[in-house]
N, C-alpha and C positions, 0 to 999 in steps of 0.2 A: 749733415741731419741724426741724432740719438734716435732709440727705437729701445724700449722695458716694456716691464712683464713685470707684476709687481703679483703678487700676492692667487697664486692660483689655486681652486680649490674645489672641491666635488664635497657631496654632502652626500649623509648616512642613505645610504638606502633600505629598501626592506627589498627581502630574499628569501624567495621561496626554493627551494632546491627539493631534487629526486634523483635517484639512481639505485643502481641492481648491480649487484656486486659475484662476484663466483673464487670462492680460493680451491686455485688451479692445483697446486702441493702443499705440501709447510711450511715455503718461505717463500711463495708470490701469491699475489689475487690479484683481480681485476675489474677492474665496475666504469660502468654508462651512466652519464649524471647528465643534465639538466635545469640549467636555473632561468629562473624568471628576476631580476634586479631591476627597480623603479622604485620611483619618487626624490631618484635623489637629481639635486642643482649643476650646475659649475655657475662662477664667476668666479673672472682675474680684472685685474686693471692693463690697462695699456697705456705708455703715455709714448708721444714723439714729439718731440725738443727739435725745433730750428732753427741756427743761430743766425742767417740772414735769411733776412728779413725775421726779427724776433721776433717768434711765434711759437707756443705749446699749445697740442688738444690730449684730453686727454678723452680711454673709453672707459665708460662699465657694461665686460661682455656678460651677459647671465642667460641659461637657457637650464630647459628639463632633458635629465636625460631615461634613458631605460635601454637592458640590453638584451637577450635570450644568448645563452652559452647555450652548448653538445660539447661534450670530454669526454675522450678515454682515458684512463687516470689504471696505471701498473702502483701496486707495492712490493719490495721484498721488506718481510718478515726480519731481523736480526738475532730471533731466539726470545723464546719464555722465560723468563724466572722468574716462580710465584705466583703464574698467570698472570705478567704483564709479558707483552711485548713489545717493545722500541720497535721502529719500520721507520722510513722512506721510503716517496716517490717523487713519481712524475707526469705530466699530461699534459695531450695537446691534443685541439678542438677550433670548432669555430664559434664566433661574438657575430652577433647583428643589431650594430650600437643604432639610438634612435637618440638625434637630438631633438629640439622639436619650441616651441613654445618661450623661443628668442628672443633676445632687444635687444642694443648699444645705446645706451644713453653715456652724450657725449658733451663734453664742454669745448670752446676752442677760446685762445686770445693773443690778440694781436698786439704789436710793440705797446702800442699808447691804448686801446682798449682794454675797458673791460667786460667782463668775461660772456660771449654768450653759449645761451645751454638752450638746447634742442633740438641741438648735434645728434645724430642716429639712427638709428629704426627698428621697426621689426625684421629678425631673421625669418628666411624662412625654415622649418622641415628639415632635415640629411639623414639621411641615412650610408654606412658604411659596413662594410662585410669585412671582418680581419680574423687574420689567428688566434687563438687563446693558446696558453700555453703554467702551465700550474709546475710549483714545487713545494715537496709537504715529507715535512717530519712529528712523530708523534708516535702514544706510547695508545698501545688498546689493554682492555683492561679482557681480563675469560670475563660474563656476565655466568653462562650458560655455555655450556659446549657449541651450542652452533647462537649464542648472542655476544658478542663483542659493546664493551662502553669504548668512542677514543675522544683521545685528550691531545694536539695536537694543533699543526700552524700549518697554515698555506698558504703561498706567493704569489696570483696568480695573476697575468695581465692579459688581460680583453683587447689591448690595441687604441684608436681614438677611436675619438668621437668632430661626427662635420657636420654643421649647419647648411641650409642656404644659406642664398644673396638674403641679402642685405635689402 
């Protein structure tokens, strides 16, 4: 048998993010942040082909996903020129991920028949707790002595999602 996964994707999510930070010295700062990511959905197609006897099965999986994250982040400021400070950073934390409202819609076809629909079912909710980590880089712009505007990029890995049984 051959099994393949096609076009797994997650939609965009609404994001509520909050944090508080502290400038430790002239080159190092840290913050603690919390995030809620909700309203996203995951979908992916699984296809299984069996050559003896000739059969194939296809399943479209869909589920809603929500994540809660708590992160501790550190940043190294690389100097300031004309009010602009480039920085790099890293963070570590925990992510609580929930998959809910999932469904498995599938088709099965044998060698002599037409496709039969209606295979699959509903997926129960699943929760996972994962290590979360992030890498950041960007630029800070001094608006005032105590206020900065940041333009940056963050790569965030907040683990895996898991549904319950079908």
